[in-house]
C-alpha positions as CSV (number, residue, x, y, z in Angstrom):
1,M,0.1,75.2,21.1
2,A,1.8,72.5,19.1
3,R,0.8,72.2,15.5
4,V,0.1,68.7,14.2
5,V,2.0,68.0,11.0
6,A,1.2,65.1,8.8
7,R,4.0,62.7,8.3
8,R,5.5,62.8,4.9
9,R,5.5,59.5,2.9
10,P,7.3,60.1,-0.4
11,W,7.8,56.4,-1.0
12,L,4.1,55.8,-0.6
13,W,3.2,58.5,-3.1
14,L,5.9,57.1,-5.5
15,A,4.6,53.6,-5.3
16,S,1.0,54.8,-5.9
17,A,2.1,56.8,-8.9
18,I,3.9,53.8,-10.4
19,V,0.8,51.6,-9.9
20,V,-1.4,54.2,-11.6
21,V,0.9,54.7,-14.5
22,A,1.4,50.9,-15.0
23,C,-2.4,50.3,-15.0
24,A,-3.0,53.1,-17.4
25,A,-0.2,51.9,-19.7
26,L,-1.7,48.4,-19.7
27,A,-5.2,49.6,-20.4
28,V,-3.9,51.8,-23.3
29,A,-1.8,48.9,-24.7
30,I,-4.9,46.6,-24.7
31,W,-7.2,49.3,-26.2
32,R,-4.8,50.2,-29.0
33,N,-3.7,46.6,-29.7
34,P,-4.2,46.1,-33.5
35,N,-5.0,42.4,-32.9
36,I,-8.2,43.3,-31.0
37,D,-11.3,44.3,-33.1
38,H,-13.4,46.5,-31.0
39,R,-16.3,46.2,-33.4
40,I,-16.5,42.5,-32.7
41,I,-16.7,43.2,-28.9
42,A,-19.4,45.9,-29.4
43,R,-21.4,43.6,-31.8
44,H,-21.5,40.7,-29.3
45,Q,-21.6,42.4,-26.0
46,F,-25.4,42.3,-25.9
47,A,-25.9,39.5,-28.5
48,P,-28.9,37.2,-27.7
49,A,-26.6,34.1,-27.4
50,I,-24.4,36.0,-24.9
51,L,-27.4,37.3,-22.8
52,H,-28.9,33.8,-22.8
53,G,-25.6,32.3,-21.5
54,L,-25.5,35.1,-18.9
55,A,-29.0,34.1,-17.7
56,V,-28.0,30.5,-17.6
57,T,-24.9,31.4,-15.5
58,V,-27.1,33.4,-13.0
59,V,-29.6,30.5,-12.7
60,L,-26.8,28.0,-12.3
61,A,-25.2,30.1,-9.5
62,L,-28.5,30.7,-7.7
63,L,-29.6,27.0,-7.8
64,S,-26.2,25.7,-6.8
65,A,-26.0,28.3,-4.0
66,A,-29.5,27.2,-2.7
67,I,-28.5,23.5,-2.8
68,G,-25.2,24.3,-1.2
69,A,-26.9,26.3,1.6
70,V,-29.3,23.5,2.4
71,L,-26.6,20.8,2.3
72,G,-24.3,23.1,4.2
73,V,-26.7,23.5,7.1
74,A,-27.6,19.8,7.1
75,F,-24.0,18.5,7.1
76,A,-22.8,21.2,9.6
77,L,-25.5,19.9,12.0
78,M,-24.3,16.4,11.3
79,R,-20.7,17.3,12.1
80,L,-21.9,18.7,15.5
81,S,-24.1,15.7,16.1
82,P,-23.4,13.3,19.1
83,S,-23.6,10.4,16.6
84,A,-20.2,9.2,15.5
85,V,-21.7,7.8,12.3
86,L,-23.3,11.1,11.3
87,R,-20.1,13.0,12.2
88,G,-18.0,10.6,10.1
89,F,-20.4,10.7,7.1
90,A,-20.4,14.5,7.1
91,A,-16.6,14.6,7.5
92,L,-16.3,12.2,4.6
93,Y,-18.5,14.3,2.4
94,A,-16.5,17.5,3.1
95,W,-13.2,15.6,2.5
96,L,-14.3,14.1,-0.8
97,F,-15.8,17.2,-2.4
98,R,-13.3,19.7,-1.1
99,G,-10.4,17.4,-1.8
100,T,-11.1,16.8,-5.5
101,P,-11.0,19.5,-8.3
102,L,-14.3,20.9,-9.2
103,L,-13.5,20.4,-12.9
104,V,-13.1,16.6,-12.2
105,Q,-16.5,16.6,-10.4
106,I,-18.2,18.3,-13.4
107,L,-16.7,15.9,-15.8
108,F,-17.8,13.0,-13.6
109,W,-21.4,14.0,-13.5
110,G,-21.4,15.1,-17.1
111,N,-20.3,11.6,-18.1
112,L,-22.3,9.6,-15.6
113,A,-23.9,7.6,-18.4
114,L,-20.5,5.9,-18.9
115,L,-20.9,4.5,-15.4
116,F,-24.7,4.0,-15.2
117,Q,-26.6,3.7,-18.4
118,M,-29.9,3.8,-16.6
119,L,-31.2,5.8,-13.6
120,G,-34.2,3.8,-12.5
121,P,-36.6,3.6,-15.5
122,F,-34.9,6.5,-17.3
123,R,-31.8,6.7,-19.6
124,T,-29.1,8.5,-17.8
125,N,-28.4,10.9,-20.7
126,D,-32.1,11.9,-20.6
127,V,-32.0,12.8,-16.9
128,M,-28.4,14.0,-16.5
129,T,-28.5,16.7,-19.1
130,P,-25.5,19.1,-19.2
131,F,-27.5,21.7,-17.3
132,V,-28.6,19.2,-14.6
133,A,-25.1,17.8,-14.4
134,S,-23.8,21.3,-13.9
135,V,-26.2,22.1,-11.1
136,V,-25.5,18.8,-9.3
137,A,-21.7,19.2,-9.5
138,L,-21.7,22.8,-8.4
139,G,-24.4,22.2,-5.7
140,L,-22.6,19.3,-4.1
141,N,-19.3,21.1,-4.2
142,E,-20.8,24.2,-2.8
143,G,-22.4,22.2,0.0
144,A,-19.1,20.9,1.1
145,Y,-17.6,24.3,1.6
146,M,-20.8,25.7,3.1
147,S,-20.9,22.9,5.7
148,E,-17.6,24.1,7.0
149,I,-18.6,27.8,7.0
150,V,-21.9,27.0,8.8
151,R,-20.1,24.7,11.3
152,A,-17.7,27.5,12.1
153,G,-20.5,30.0,12.6
154,I,-22.5,27.7,14.9
155,S,-19.4,26.9,16.9
156,A,-18.8,30.6,17.4
157,V,-22.0,31.0,19.3
158,D,-21.6,30.4,23.1
159,R,-22.7,26.9,24.0
160,G,-24.4,28.2,27.1
161,Q,-27.1,30.0,25.1
162,Y,-28.1,26.7,23.5
163,D,-28.1,24.9,26.8
164,A,-30.2,27.7,28.4
165,A,-32.8,27.4,25.6
166,L,-33.1,23.7,26.2
167,A,-33.5,24.4,29.9
168,L,-36.4,26.7,29.1
169,G,-38.2,23.9,27.4
170,M,-37.2,24.5,23.7
171,S,-36.6,21.5,21.5
172,R,-33.2,21.1,20.0
173,A,-34.4,22.1,16.6
174,L,-36.2,25.2,17.9
175,A,-33.2,26.3,19.9
176,M,-31.0,25.9,16.9
177,R,-33.4,27.8,14.7
178,R,-34.4,30.6,17.1
179,I,-31.2,31.1,19.2
180,V,-28.1,29.7,17.5
181,L,-28.5,30.2,13.8
182,P,-29.6,33.9,13.9
183,Q,-26.5,34.8,15.9
184,A,-24.3,32.6,13.8
185,L,-25.3,34.5,10.6
186,A,-22.9,37.3,11.5
187,V,-20.0,34.8,11.2
188,I,-21.5,32.9,8.3
189,V,-22.4,35.7,5.9
190,P,-19.0,37.2,5.1
191,P,-17.3,33.9,4.0
192,A,-20.6,32.7,2.5
193,G,-20.7,35.8,0.4
194,N,-17.1,35.2,-0.8
195,Q,-18.0,31.6,-1.6
196,F,-20.9,32.8,-3.7
197,I,-18.7,35.1,-5.7
198,S,-16.3,32.2,-6.2
199,L,-19.3,30.1,-7.3
200,L,-20.2,32.7,-9.9
201,K,-16.8,32.4,-11.5
202,A,-16.7,28.6,-11.1
203,T,-19.8,28.3,-13.3
204,S,-17.5,28.9,-16.2
205,L,-16.0,25.4,-15.7
206,V,-19.3,23.8,-16.9
207,S,-18.3,24.9,-20.4
208,V,-16.3,21.6,-20.6
209,I,-19.6,19.7,-20.8
210,A,-21.4,22.5,-22.8
211,G,-23.5,23.6,-19.8
212,G,-25.0,26.5,-21.8
213,D,-23.4,29.1,-19.5
214,L,-21.8,32.4,-20.5
215,L,-18.4,31.0,-21.3
216,T,-20.0,28.3,-23.4
217,A,-21.9,30.9,-25.5
218,A,-18.7,33.0,-25.9
219,E,-16.7,29.9,-27.0
220,N,-19.4,28.9,-29.5
221,I,-19.3,32.3,-31.1
222,S,-15.5,32.4,-31.1
223,S,-15.3,29.0,-32.7
224,A,-17.3,30.4,-35.6
225,N,-15.7,33.7,-36.1
226,L,-12.2,32.8,-34.8
227,R,-12.1,36.0,-32.6
228,T,-11.2,34.3,-29.3
229,I,-9.8,37.3,-27.4
230,E,-12.7,39.6,-28.3
231,L,-15.3,37.0,-27.1
232,M,-13.2,36.4,-23.9
233,L,-13.3,40.1,-23.2
234,V,-17.1,40.1,-23.7
235,A,-17.4,37.3,-21.2
236,T,-14.9,39.0,-18.8
237,F,-17.1,42.1,-18.8
238,W,-20.2,40.2,-17.8
239,Y,-18.4,38.2,-15.1
240,L,-17.1,41.5,-13.6
241,V,-20.7,42.8,-13.6
242,L,-22.0,39.8,-11.8
243,T,-19.3,39.7,-9.2
244,T,-19.5,43.4,-8.6
245,L,-23.3,43.1,-8.0
246,A,-22.7,40.2,-5.7
247,S,-20.1,42.1,-3.7
248,L,-22.4,45.0,-3.3
249,G,-25.2,42.8,-2.1
250,Q,-22.8,41.1,0.4
251,H,-21.7,44.5,1.7
252,V,-25.2,45.7,2.3
253,L,-26.2,42.4,4.0
254,E,-23.1,42.6,6.3
255,R,-23.9,46.2,7.3
256,R,-27.5,45.2,8.1
257,L,-26.4,42.3,10.2
258,A,-23.9,44.5,12.0
259,R,-26.6,47.1,12.8
260,A,-28.9,44.3,14.0
261,G,-26.2,42.9,16.2
262,A,-25.4,46.3,17.6
263,G,-29.1,46.9,18.4
264,L,-29.3,43.5,20.1
265,D,-26.2,44.3,22.2
266,A,-27.7,47.7,23.2
267,A,-30.9,46.0,24.2
268,N,-29.1,43.5,26.4
């Protein structure tokens, strides 16, 4: 009886060892760097200002993601509409907000008072606060990307199922909600999860208009004590925590959708 022998891969082991050693050397170099005061990091890791900025970052991300999801579904349906006007408007929206830098969009909404001093009966600066401007900019930008993600998910569902639902007497809205969108979720969730993780990091850009986020809090403290690197490391830690939790949530949701899809296939 032949004995199976694992193939030897010395170059793979060597490359892995080099990566481990390089990462360890980098970590030690940063940890032992005399220009980094670890006491400053420990003092501000859970400082009230940092935790408040962290909470603002989470709220910004969740509100912007909710706005983006609603706009994404709406504009995706418009892109698939038989109306050329609706398709053109949805395409223009995606082109505009995906084609311009997010930082420029944040600055535009943060300085809207320079263009319109009044919004109806209210002063623009009273309505478009840094927080509101941040939510508007992030939400509109997120909606443009989500519209393409949702459109791709809907397009992945066989058109015949939608037509069969209409033939059974369902309205277009009901067929979309009951038949198409549930199946499209399996295609939508992975890129949407990645987009949300990107959104979490993109919230740091609102610091240019003092949006009150985590990076704004870290910059305010570093401007007072002149310990920029230490405060950036504090912010980096919390961004890694947020993105890790979001990645775990995405993984769990994808597994549940996969099990649900497998159960549906078995039932059919």
